N, C-alpha and C positions, 0 to 999 in steps of 0.2 A: 915294702910298699907296693901296692897294687898299681899296675900300669893300666890306666883307663883311657880309652879312646872314644871320644864323642864325635859322632858323625851325623849330619842331617841327611835324610833319605834322598834329597835332591842331588847329593854328591856321591852317593854310594851305588856302585854298579851292581851290587848284589840284589838290589831291589828292582822289581819290575812293577809298573803300575798298569792295571788293566781295568776296564769298566765293565766287568761281567760278574755275575753271581753275587752281586752286592745290591743294596738298596740304591735308588736313584741318587741319593745325596752322599753316597760312599764310593770309594775306589778299593779295588782289591790290591793288596800288597803281598808279594811273594818274596820271602826271605830264605836264602840258601846259605848255610854255614858249613864249611868243610873243616873238620878237626885235624890237628896234626897228630903226631905220635904220643902226645901227652894230653889227651882230651880232658882229663880230670882237672887240668889247670885252667881250663877255659870256661867262660860263662858269658851270657849276653842278656840284656834287657832292652826291650823296645817300648818306649813310653811316649804317649801322645801329649800334645800341648794341653789337653784336657785333664792330664794327670793319670789317665788310665794306662795300666800296663797291658800292652797288646801281645807281647811274646816274651818268653824267657826260655833258657835252655832246659831240655829234659834232664831228669836225674839219670845218672849212670851212662853218660855218653861214651861211645866207643871210639878208639883211635882210628884215624884215617877214614872217617865216615862223614857223609854229607847229610845234614839235617835240614829239612824244609818246613816252613810254616807259612800258612796262607791266612791272612786276616782281612777284614773289611774295616776301613777307617774312614772317618768323615773326610770328604773331598776338600782339599786345600789346607788341611791341618798339617802342621809340622810334626814330624816324628823324630825322636832322638834315640839313636842306637848307642848303647854303651857296651863295649866289649872289654872284658876283664881277663887278664892273664896273670894268675897268682904267682907264677915264677918270674915274671917280669923279663922274659926272654923272647917274647913274640910268639906268633902262631904261624910259623912258616919255616921254610927253607931247610936249615940244618936239622930241624926237628920234624920233618915231614912236609908235605905239600898242603898245609892248612891255609 
């Protein structure tokens, strides 16, 4: 069974909101994801309340590597981040500093 973690961007410290490089009605969202030593087990999807997928993991992620994505999303819209770990053992600690 896949372990899914749903977090809203307001509670996730990996997100930074900035009002630059986007349209006046948008905010810039910067997402950083550090893989552990089993990157192939990890995936993410960032979906807006409008149903649009704003970010997903790249194919062929490397172990112990930081991936960054910057998107522009409508200001005030909720974003849902789903992180999936197919091994169901977490993305941290005994398996690297993910």
